[in-house]
N, C-alpha and C positions, 0 to 999 in steps of 0.2 A: 186135432183138425179144425176147430175153432180159432184158431191163434193162424193158421195158414189161411183159412178164409178170411181173414179180420187183415191179415196182412196182402192178401190180393184185392180186395174193396180200396185199403185205403192208399197203395201204389194208384190203383187206376183210377181214385177220386183226385190225388195229386195233378195225373198226369193230366186229365180232362179237364179238369181247372188252369192250370198251366195253359193250353189250348185256348180257353175261354177268356184268361187274362191279357193276352198277347194278341189274341183276336179284336180286339174293342179297343178302340178311339178313346182320347182324353172325356169325350164328352157323354159316354156310355152307349156309345153306339159302334156297330161291326163295321164300318163302312174301311177300317182298314184292310179286311182283307173282303172284300166285296165279289164273287164267284161270277163277275161280270170284267171286273178289271184285267187290264191287260197294261202292264207295265215295265214288260220288258227294256233293260238297258238303261233302267231307274236305280238300281242295286250297281254298290262295287262289289269287286271278286265274284265275278258270274261263274267263274274257272267251279268255283264250290259247287255249282248245279250240273256237272258233268261227272256222270257214274264212274264207278271203279270197279274192274275186273273184267276180264271177259266171260267169264262164268254170268255173272249179274248182270251183264249188257248182252250177251245173248237172248236172256228170259226178257227182254224188256223192261228190264229195271223194278220189272217186281222180285222184290229180294228183301226184304223187311222181316215176314215173318217163315224166309228162309235162315240166313244170317247164319253161317256154322263155318267160315272158313275166315282167312285174317282179311277180306272185303269188307267185312262186317265193319271194322271199326270205322265205315263210310256208311253203310247203310242201316247198321242197326248196330250201336256197340256194346247192347246187352246180351248179342251173341255169341259173343267171343268167348263168353265162359264157356259154352257147349266145344270146344277146339280142345280137342286129350293130348295134343303134341305141340312140341311147338314147331311154330311154320313160318315161315316169310316168303313171301310174293312181292313179283316184281311185275309191274302191269307198264304196257307199251303201248298210245294210243297216237294213231297219225290222223291228227285233227285239221280242222279246216286252216286256209290260207296259211301251209307249210309250217304250221304251228304243231308243237310236239307238248301230250301230255303226260308225265309220267307218275307212276306211286309205285314206293317201296314200302310195304308193310309189316314187320310182326305181331308176332301173338304167344305169349310166354304162359302156359298155364299153373297155376299154385294148389294143385290138390287139395294143400294140408287148410285150406282156406275156403274150399269150393270158390276160386275166384282166379282171375286172369286178367293180366294185364297188356296192352298192345303201345307200341308207337306207330307213328305213320309222319310219310314225308310225302306230300302232294305238290307238284311244281308242272306249271305251264310255261312257254316260252315261244318267242320268235330266234331265230338266228340273226346275225347283225345285219342292221339295214341302214342305207347310207343316208346324211343328213341333209336336207334340202329346204335351201328357201328360194322367196320370192325372187332375189335378183340370180340366185344361183341354183337353177332348175334342175342342174344335171350334178348337183351334189357340191359340197363343202371338201370334202375331203375327209370328213370325220365321219365314224360310224356309232349309232346306237343300239340298244337291242332294247326289251321289254319282257318281264318275267314277274310273274305271281308264284307263290308258294304258302304252303300251310303244313304245320308241323302239330300232329296231335298225340297227347298222352292217353292212351284210356284206362279206365277202370272198371270191370264187371263182375260180378258175384251173386251166384243162385242161392237164393232163399233158401230154395226147396229143390226135389229131384225134376220139377217142371218149369219153375220160374226162378227169373233172372230178370236182373236191373245194370245198366249198362252208365257212363258216366265219359264224356271227351272232352279235354280241354284244349284248346288250337290257340298257337299264334299263328296270326296271319301278316303276310308282308307283300306289298307292291311296288313292282320299279317300273319307272317309264325313262330311260336313259339316267338323268342324275336327280330326276324326282322320286319321293321313296313315300311310304304310306304303311301303317300300320295295326292293327285290329287284333281283339281277342275275343273269341266264342266257346262257346259250352253246344256236344251237343247230348243230347237224353236218349235212353232207349227202354224199353220194356220188353221183354219178351215170353210164352207161356206156350209150353207144350200140352194141351191140352188133356184129358182123359182117354178121350176118343181118338185111337189109334190113328199116327198119321194128321191130325190136324192141329196147327201150328198158327196163333197168332204174336204178330208183332207190331208196335207203334213207337216212334221214333220223332223227336223235333231234333232239329240242324241249323245249326248257325243263328243262333242266339246269340248276341254280343255287341260291342260299341260299335260305334261309325268309323269310318274311313276318310281321311282328309289328307292329300297328298302337297309337300314340301320340298323346297331344293330349290338350289342357285340358279333355275333357267326359271324362276317365277322371279326373278329381283329384276329391279330396273331404276331408272331414274325418270321425274318429271320435273317440270317445269309450272311450279304452282302458283306465277304471277308474274304472266309476261311482261308487264311495267315496271319490274324488278329486276336492273339490270343484274349478271355475273353473280345470280342466284337459280341458274335453269337445269341443273343436273343434283336436283335430292331426292337421295334413296328411299327406294319404295320397293312395294313388294305386292304383287298382284291376290286378292283375296280368292283363294278356293272354298266351295261347298264340301261339306260333310254327308258321305252317303251312309246310307245303311248296309248290312248283309243282306243276303238272299236268302231271309227264314221261311224255312220247309216243314210241316207235319205231315208223319207220314201214318198210317193208318193198313197193315197187311192181313191176307189168309193166305195159309199156304194147306195144300192137303195131297198127301202122298199117297199113292196109288200100288199096292204091291199085287204083280203079274207073276210072281211063281219063277218059275224055269225061263219065261219072257222079259223078266229084268223086270222093273219099275218106273214110273211115273211121277212125278210131283206139276201139281198147277198152282198158279199163286195169282192173286190179287193187291194191286197196292193200291189205295186212293190217297191222293196227293191235293194236298193244302198249301200251296206258296203264297208267299206275300205280293209277289210282281206280277203274277197272271194270275188265270183264272183255275178250276180245280179240273182235276183231270186221273183217269184210272191209266197205272200200268198192267197189261198182261200179261203171263208167261208159262211158260211149260216146260221140263225137260226129261227127256226118256233115257232111261238107265240101262244097258247090260252088261250083266257081271261087274257091276260097279265098276266098272273100268272105263267103257267108252258110251258116250255121253251125245247126244243129239239136244237141240234147242232153238225156242220159237219164243215169238213175242211181239208183242206191240204197245209202244210208248203213246203217252199221252196223248189216251182216247177221250174225244169232248171236245178236247182242245184246239179250236177249228184255225187258232193261228200258227200252230204250232207245224214247224215242218219234219220233224221226228216223227217215225212212224214202225212199218217191220221192223224187226230182227232176228238175226241169223245166227248161229253158235254151234260150236263143236267144241268137242275136249275129252281126255285123256288122263287118266287116274291111277298111276300102279302104285302100289304099297307093299314094300316087304317085311313081311312080319319079324322072319331071323333076323335081319337086321336095323328096325325099327328105323327104317327110312324108305322115304315117295317122294314122287315127283308127280306134277300135273304140268300139262300143257292147256291151254285155251285158248279158243279165235272167237270173236265174234265180226259181223258186220251188220251196220246199221245205216238204215234207209234216213236221207235227211232231205227229200223232196227237190228243189231247187239247187240246194249247198250238196247236189249228189247223194255221198253216203262218206261212212267212216269207217274205221277197221280196228281193230285191238289185238293183243297178245299179253297172255299172261303167262307167268311161269313160277310155279309153287314148287317149295321145299318142304318136307315135313322130317322132323327128327323125332 
């Protein structure tokens, strides 16, 4: 028992120390994460801030302390160890400006090691767009596309029957026509199923990694370094591009499951968000379950962030599992309000083996 308690304390100290360390600037102040700052658009690969899984999105993104399915690869990697069977999930999100946001993930339990591994692929992109120039505003006849993706490998382990940790290594890539950039990042998570029945805690840090800088043939050019010298007017040169950091995000979540006997059960969840590029905010969510098969969900995103357009979320789902064949299927839908940007919808399908 003392060993377990010591392990809990050490892991929590490490996690909280990490939060403190990366929230401080070089001079020792905490200006990097001022709660009043709004730096939206100052980070690279902001698609990493878009939530994964229609179940989680229907609950307002309050999922760090629930994370018990494939989508926990995004919200809290420590949660994948509680997935009992092999699961695969595919999600499709109709995002803004006709962009498509897709997620494919799988979790593979390793019971003999009290562990699990997971793999995920997330991408966002546009259909081909015409290339336009000042001289040819109707198009040059060429087309370009833009696409970002993240490939992640996750490992999670249960130290006890209530406590787990997880880590994800991610390769990130971005492409705009002929320009490309890449980066590497790490996600960390802690999950604790408390001794109070139904009460769970979750902590995660997402997108801690390298900066990202674009390079490619379209930033090559020629210059005339000295107009007084003839025959020296097409010297190869390259435009300088800046490096941009990734959108670092800390989550601290709590969830509580209320068993209502014959009337089903309800889960309430709250996530506290501490992003690197926006004010701190809160996500709220709930899920009502009937017969363990039918689900209704609701939530609210980014509460107390006055500059954010997202807000109300709604969702529903069906979860069927056949014990005889050890096969199950899940369908989930979520609707998210986005103020002036109208709304977005997402769909998820999961298979359980």
